[in-house]
N, C-alpha and C positions, 0 to 999 in steps of 0.2 A: 767817795761813793758816787758823786755826780759825774766824775770823770769816767768811772767804770760803766755807769748807765749810758752815758753819751757814746762810749766806745761800742757797747753792745747794740745800741740803736743804729749806729752807723753801719755796723756789720750786717744787721738784719736788713737794712734798706739796700745795701749793696747786693746781698744774696737774693732778695725778692725782685730786684731789677734784672736778674739774669734770666735768660731763656731756659726753659726746662730741659734737662739733659736725659730724662728717662724715655723709654720706648713707649709707643702707644700700646694699649691693651691688645690689639690685634697682632702687632709685631712681637710682643712678649709671648703671646700664646703660640704663635707659629714657631718661635725659637724654642720654647719648652717642648712642643710636640716633636720637633726635630731632635733635640738632645735626648729626650726619653726614648724616642724611636731608635736612635743609635744604640742606646743601652740595651733595649729589648731585642734588637736584631743581631747585635754583635758585630756590626760594621757601619761605616759612615753612609748616611743617606746621600751624601755627595757623590758616592761611587756607584750609585745604582739608580735605576728609573722604575718607579712604581706605576702600575696601571690597575684601575679598578673598572671592570667591564660588566655591564648588565645584559643578560640574555633572557630569552623567553622562559627558560626553565631554571634560572638562577643567575649565575655570573661567574666571574673569575677575579682572583687577585694575582697579578703577574709582576714579577720582579726580574730585571735583567741588569747585569753589570754594564756600566758605561763603556768599559774597556773590554771587548770580547776576548782579549788575551789574558785577562786578569784571573787566573785560575783560583787564586786565594779567595777573592770576593765571590766568584761564581760558586765555589764550594760553600762559602758562608751563607749565601742566598739560598742555596738548595737545602742546607741544614735548617735554616730559619723557617722556610715555608713548609718543609716536611713536618717540623715541630708544630707550626700553626695548624696544619691540616689535622693533626692528631689531637691537639687541644680543642679546636672547634668541634670536632666529631664527639668529643667527650662532654661538650657543653661548657667548656672553659674558655671564657673570653677575657681573662685577666690581662693579657698582653695589650689589646686595644684599649681596655679601660685604664691601664697604666699609662700608655702612650698619650692618650687624649685627656687624661685626668678627669674622666667622667664616663658614664655608661653611654656608649654610642646608641643611636636610634636602631631599633630592630633587635638588639641583643636580648632583652627579656623574652621575646617570642622565640628567638633562635635557641635559647637555653631550654625552654619548655618543649620545643619541637625537634630536639636533637636527633631523635630516631627517624624523623621525616626528611632530614637533609643529609646529603652526602658531601664530603669534602675530600676530593681526590687530588693528591699530589702528582705532579707531572714535571719531569725535567724538560726544559726547552733550551734552545740555543742561547748561550750566555746567561742562563738563569733557571727559573722555575715558575710554575704557577699552581694555584690551588683552584680547581674547578669546583664550583658549588652548584648542586642540583637538587631540585625538589619538585614534587607534583602537588604539594600541599599549598593551597592558595594563601593562607595566612603566613606560612613560612616564606613563600615566594615574595610577598610584600615586605616581610622583614629583611630578607636578603637584599632586596633593592634599596630599602631605607638605609641599611648598614653600608652598602657600597656607595650610595650617593653621599653619605656623611663622610666617608673616607676620601672621596673625590674632592669634596669641599675643604675638609680640614687639612689635607695634604697638598692642596692646590695643584692637582695633577693635570687639570684641563681636559680630563676624559669626558666623554658624552654622558649625560645623566639620563639619556633615553635608552630604551631597550633596543638592542641590535642582534643580528644573527651572528654566532661565532664563526670565525674563519676556519 
């Protein structure tokens, strides 16, 4: 029995002296956002570039294929954003809630104000965008909160200030 205890003690000491192998909480969250995003979008985030843009009347979600000749991913992007525009217009934000594993800021207001916000799908070169517009002050603040959260959680590097669309 003493030999078994000594063996277990030695194993415990050896394991406790090793450097931790797990990811930090931030790295783990980023990885799960990416993997759930890939499932929700139907294509790899590595093959596309996201942009979340803030405008005086709302903003835009823009996705383009990294390879402008990749017709398969361009079609998948367009299908995904067409679906997103329809879901958001119906007050359904289950996709971003699934991807981020929580309710993104602004979503509760956007659900309530669904008739005051438009989500227009538009094809662009190598992808698509959803143009979000509203004249309702509370809804506008919610759109900006939602887009700033997306910028932060997806690490897009987009500006978090309001700009004029091109």
